[in-house]
C-alpha positions in Angstrom: 25.6 8.9 4.9 24.6 11.9 7.5 22.5 13.3 5.1 21.1 10.0 4.3 19.9 9.2 8.2 16.4 11.1 7.6 14.4 10.0 4.8 16.0 6.6 5.9 14.7 6.9 8.8 11.2 8.1 7.8 11.4 5.3 5.4 12.2 2.4 8.3 9.3 4.2 10.0 6.3 4.3 7.7 7.1 0.0 7.0 7.6 -0.2 10.4 4.1 1.2 11.0 2.3 -0.2 8.0 3.3 -3.7 9.5 2.2 -2.9 12.8 -1.5 -1.5 11.1 -2.0 -4.5 9.1 -1.2 -6.8 10.9 -4.4 -8.8 11.6 -5.9 -9.5 15.4 -5.4 -12.9 16.6 -8.2 -13.1 18.7 -10.6 -12.9 16.6 -8.7 -15.8 15.1 -8.7 -17.4 17.8 -12.0 -17.6 18.8 -13.1 -18.8 15.2 -10.3 -20.9 14.8 -11.4 -22.6 19.0 -15.2 -22.4 17.6 -14.3 -25.1 14.6 -11.4 -27.1 15.9 -12.7 -30.9 16.6 -10.5 -31.6 19.4 -8.6 -29.2 22.0 -5.4 -30.6 20.7 -5.7 -29.7 17.5 -7.8 -26.2 18.6 -3.9 -26.0 21.0 -1.9 -26.1 17.8 -4.0 -24.2 15.6 -3.9 -21.3 18.3 -0.5 -21.5 19.1 0.6 -21.0 15.4 -1.8 -18.0 15.2 -0.1 -16.6 18.1 3.5 -17.1 16.6 2.9 -15.7 13.4 1.4 -12.0 15.2 4.1 -12.3 17.6 6.5 -12.1 14.6 5.2 -9.8 12.1 4.8 -7.6 15.7 8.3 -8.0 16.1 9.1 -7.1 12.9 6.8 -4.5 12.6 8.7 -2.6 16.2 11.9 -3.1 15.1 11.4 -0.7 11.7 9.5 1.4 13.5 11.9 2.4 16.6 14.7 2.1 14.2 12.4 4.5 11.7 12.7 6.9 15.3 16.7 6.4 15.7 17.7 7.1 12.4 15.6 10.0 12.1 15.9 11.7 15.6 19.9 11.3 15.0 19.8 12.9 11.3 17.8 15.6 12.8 20.4 15.9 15.8 23.1 16.0 13.2 22.3 17.9 11.4 21.7 20.4 14.3 25.7 19.9 15.0 26.6 20.5 11.8 25.0 23.8 11.8 26.8 25.1 14.6 30.2 24.5 13.7 
């Protein structure tokens, strides 16, 4: 498992970065939702749903990015420790 930390980490990092790059910015959607809403309550609910979806995907992307960085750095450290012995 130790020799697979770097490839797994790189894959997780790529997945995290792709998620973060591909999720749309909610501010443009929120403006469009607010302009086309029939009432303030409906606009607030739609904007809230949009922001919750963005927050969920952003959290998942940050998790994969952090996991990828940790596994990659851990794999590099383990490789140097193994060379010293």
